[in-house]
N, C-alpha and C positions, 0 to 999 in steps of 0.2 A: 224742213221737219215740222210736223204738226205739234202744237202745244198740247199739254196734258188736259187742257180745259176745252179743247175743240170737240165737237160731237157731230155725228151724222144721225139725225133723229129718225127713228121709226116708231110706230105706235108701241107703247109699253104693254107687254103681255100681262093682263090682270089674271088673278087666280080665283078659283072657286073653292069654297070649303065643303068637304064631304066627310062622311063617317066611314071608317074601315072596321070591319069585323072579320078577323082572320079565320079561315077554316081550320078545324082541328083534324089535321091529316095524320098526326102521329110523328111528323118530322120535326116539330118544334117543341121547345120546352114550354112549360106553363108560364114561366117568366117572360119569354119572348112573345107568347100570345097576348099576355097582358100589356106588354110594352107596345104592341102593334094594334091595340084596340083604342079607337078614339078618332079625333079629327085630323085631317090632313088637307093640304092645298094642292090643287092641280092647275096647270096652265090652261087658259082659254086662248085658242089661236087668234092671232091678229090677221087682218086683211092687208095684202100688199098689192093687189091687182091695180089699185089706183094710187099707189104711193108716189109722191112727187118730192124727191129729195132736193135739199139745198146742199150741194156738194162743196166742201171747203176747197179753195184753190190749191192748197198744198197737197191735198189728197188727189186732186185731178192730176197734178204733176207726177206723183208717185205711181198712179195707175197707168199713166202714159209711158213712163219708163219701164214698168213691168210688162206692159203690153208689147212694147218694142222688143224687149228681151225674148218674149215668147215667139214673136214673128221671126226674129233673127234665128232663134233655135230651129224653128220649123224649116226655114230655107237652108240653114246650115246643114241640117241632116240630109236634105235633098241633094245639095251640092256635094257633100263629102261622100255620100254613099252611092250616088249615081256614078261617081268616078271609081268606086270600089266594086266593079263588076255587078252592078245592078242589085245591090243588097239592101235597098230601102225596105222591102217587105219584111225580111227577117229581122232587120234592126227595129222596125216598128213593133214587131212581135216582142222583142226583148225589152224595149222601152215600156211597152204596155205591161209586161210581166213585172218589171221593176216598179212601176206605179202601183200595181196590184199588191206587191210585197210590202211596199212602204205604207199603203193604205191599211193593210192588215196589221202591220207593226204598230200603228197608232192604237189599235185595239189589243196590243200585246200578243199578237199572233205572229210568231217569227218562223222563218224558214230560209235556209241558206240557198244560194244559187244552185249548188249541187243537188240539194234535196228537192228543190222545185223542178229542176230539169228531169230528175228521176220520176217525180210525180207525174209529169206530163207523159212519161212513157208507161205509167201504171206500175212503176217499180218501187215507189216510196211507201213505207209502212207508217210513217208518222201522221197523226191526225191533223197537225198544223199544216203540213204540206198539202194535204188534200183540201183543207179549208182555203188555203191561199190559191190553189188551182181553181176553186169555186169563184174566188174573187177575180181571177183572170177571165173566166167565162162571163162573169157579170160585166167586166170592162169591155169585153168583146161585144156583148149584147148592146151595151150602152152606145158604142161607136156605130154599130150597125143600125141602131134605131134612132140615131141623132136627127134624122130628117123628119121624124114624126114623134118628137119628144112630148109624150103625154102620160096620163096615169096608166094606161094599158102598157106602154113601153116600160115604165118603171116597174110594174109587176113582172114583166118578162126578165128584166135585169135581176130582180130579187129572186125569181125562181132559179135563174142560172147560178146565182150565188149560193143559196141554201140547199139546193138539191145535192150538193157534194157533202153536206153535213148530215150524217145519218140521224142524229138526235134532233135535227131541226127540219128534216125533209117535209114533215106534215104542214109546216108553216110557210113553205116556199111559195112565193107568188101569191100570197094572201094578205090583205089588209088585216090588221089585228082587230079582234073583237073583245079585248080585255085590256085592263089598265097595265101600263108598264112604267117603271121608274128606274133611276140610277142611284145606287147606294141604298143603305138601310137594311139590306138583307132580303131574303125571299118571302118572309112571312107577311110583309106589308110595307106600305110607302111612308109610314110615319118616320120622320127624321131623314128622308131621302134628300140627296143633293138636288134632284130634279124629278118632278112627277109630270109625265107627258099628258096631253089632253085626253079627256075621256073619249072612248070610241065613238059616241054619238056625235061628236064634233067633227070627225074626220071627213065625212063626205063633203060638207060645205067647204072645209078648209082645203081639201085637195083640189076641189074645183077652182078655188081662188088661186091656189099654187099653179095650176095649169095656165090660168090666165096671166099670172105674173111671169112665168118663164117664157111665155109666147111674146112678150113685149120686145120691141126693138128700139126703144128710146133711151136706153141706159148704157153707160160705158160697160163693155163686155165683162171685164174682170169684177167690177162692182156688182153687176147683175148676177154673175156666178156666185160670188161670195155671199150675197144676201139671200139668194135662193138656197144655197147650201145651209146657211144658218136657220132659215125657215123650215127646211126639210128636217133638220136635226131636232128642231123644236116640236114639230108635229110627231116625230118618232112613230111613223105609221105602221111599223112592223114589230112583231114580237122580238126579233133578233135581226142583226145585219143592217141596222139603220145607218151607221156611220159609213160602212163600206159601200152600201147602195148610194148614199148621199154623195160620196166622192166619185162614184161612177157617173151619177147624174151631172156632176160638175164637168167631167171629161166630155160627156155628150154635149153639154152646152157650149164648151169651148169649140167643139167641132161644128155644131149647128150654127153658131154665130160667126163662123169663118175665121176665128182667130188662129186656129191650128188646123191645117188642111192635110198635111202629108204624114204626120206621125203622132205619137202620144208624148206629151210633156209630163214628166213625173212630178206633178204638183205636190203629191202627198209626201215626197221626199223633202220638199221645202217645208211643209207643215211639221214634219218630224223634227226639224231643227229646234223647235220650241213648242213641245206638246202642251205644256202648261198654259202658255199664252193663247194657244189655239182654243183650248177649253174655256179659258177665261173670256175670250172674245165671244164665244157662244153665249156665255152667261150675260155679258154686257148687252148683246143683241136683245135678249129677252127683257132686259131692263130699259130698253128704248134707245140704245146707241149702236149703230151699225159700223161706226168708224173702226173699232178694233178688228172686226172680222174682215173688213175691206183691206186694212193694212196687212193683216196676216196673209191674205191671199196675194197681195202685191209682193210682199217679201218672199213668200213661198215661190212665186213665179220667177223672181230673180235668182233665187238659190237653185231652183230646178233647172233653169236654163244653163247656169254655169256648170253645175255638176253633170248635167246631161251632155253638154258638149264634150267634156272631158271623157265621159264614158264612150261616146261615139268615136272620139279619136283613138282611145285605147283599143276598142274592138276592131276598128278599121286597121290599126297597126298590126294587131294579132292576125287578121285576115291576110294582110299583105305578107307577113312573115310566113304564113302557111303556104301561100302561092310560091314564095321563093324556095321553100323546101321541095316543091314539086317541079323544080326546074328540070327540063329534059323529058318530062312526062307529056304524052301527046295532048294537044289542046282539046281534043274531043273525048278524052278519057273520062270514065265515070267518076274517078277520084276527084277531078276538078269540079264536077257538078256538085259534089258533096260540100265543098268549102263554104259557099254562101249560106247554106242551110245551118251550118254550125253557129252562126251568129245568133240565130233565133233559138237554137236547140243545141247547146254545147255538150250535151251527152246524148248519144244516139245508140240505137240497136239496129239489127238487120231489118226487123219488121218496119221500123219507122222509116228507114231509107227506102225500102221497097214501096211503101205507100206514098211517101212524099215526092219521090223522084220518078216513080214508075219504072224502076229497074227490076230486072229479074234476079233470082237468087244468085246466079253465077256472077253477074255484073256487080252485085253488092259485095260478094265475097272478095272479088278481085280489087274493088275500090278500097275496102277496109284493109286488105293486106298491103296495098300500096301506101295508104295513109299511115299505117303503123310502121312500116319499114322506113318511111321518110321522116318519122318523128312528129307527124301532125296530130295523130291520135294515140292515146294509150288505153290499153284494156283496163277497165275500172271496176269490173264486177268480181274478179277472182274466181269465176265459175267456168266450167267447161261447156255448159249449155246456157241458153238465154243470156248471152254475154252483152255487156254494154261497153262503149268506148267514149272517152272524154277528150275534149280539147283543152289542155291545161292553161294556155295563155288567155283564152276567152273566159274561162272560169276565174282566173286570177284577176282579170279586168273587172268582172262583176263583183268579186269580193272586195277589190279596192274601192269600187263605187260605194258599196255598203259601208265601208270604213269611213269614207269621206262624209257620208250622210251622218253617221254616228258622231264623228268629230265635231260636226256643226252643232250638235246638241250640247256641247260642254260650255 
């Protein structure tokens, strides 16, 4: 265990003083305009491209334990699911969706497993569900672009994220050209918890960030944690910085070879103690990367443990579904549907036709069989445009969400 006085030094982010004069848009009271008139301080980005850390031995041990847990999780998913009828692809999809949901929840954007599955079908009406689906698309883009992780790739991730938010679509895939801050209200940055760098600093800072993430001489989890903290400090977008930053973290885990087969829900581990996560980002800006390195190490351990349980629960649900189809022909369309349900536990006829390449008659026959055998239940209550749910898999996902929430107490 590291002592409270140990530190992992990074350059201290200095601040520059500027003057803010709020615009009179009619949205703010005279008192608020007066309060937001005056001096404020904004971060000036540090350089990390040439950072040479002196890593405490105790932190090295923690990072090694966490790294081993991630490697074990990745190989466990491969072993467990290859044995379960080749379901690694659908399981990777649901793990990625779980990571996306947890990452969104850090930003207080919540969506249940049922709502998110419906949103993937275009059936959900809630704005949060559509927003979380955007995060899924960003995570997918991150993993697809992991082999060329640069500024252009990050813009593509951000575009995938915000294009699903109607009120933010104009900012999707664009570096910001305005000042942003956290706290203090919309009228101005005076009194804000954090004021990001001014836009004119971003070009050089992002070039430095590219050079930093391209390095291969740092322990992977430390590299990911510090890169994440730097990205959150740059805050290069008008919105979606946290979710994009955690997508970049996933891309780095893949690019550095730590996770090869699936997605580790690191954000679920960060959710265990959100306050410590944000405190660690603050400590990083004050010159100490130790807290954020430890948060990522602890998050990796938690993510591996809860993720393995989720894999076991979903694999058990799948095995139970196969048992219910005892006596059904091995080449029946109903059997082909089962692995798909891990990645998409609520389906409709259109989804099955497009995913499995089945015709309308085959889909109807498969759905009839799955309902009759108790594998699926009709969940829409409609006569047309119906949906069917797999209760045990939804229950496994709900139990996973509860475990993550319990870890926060």
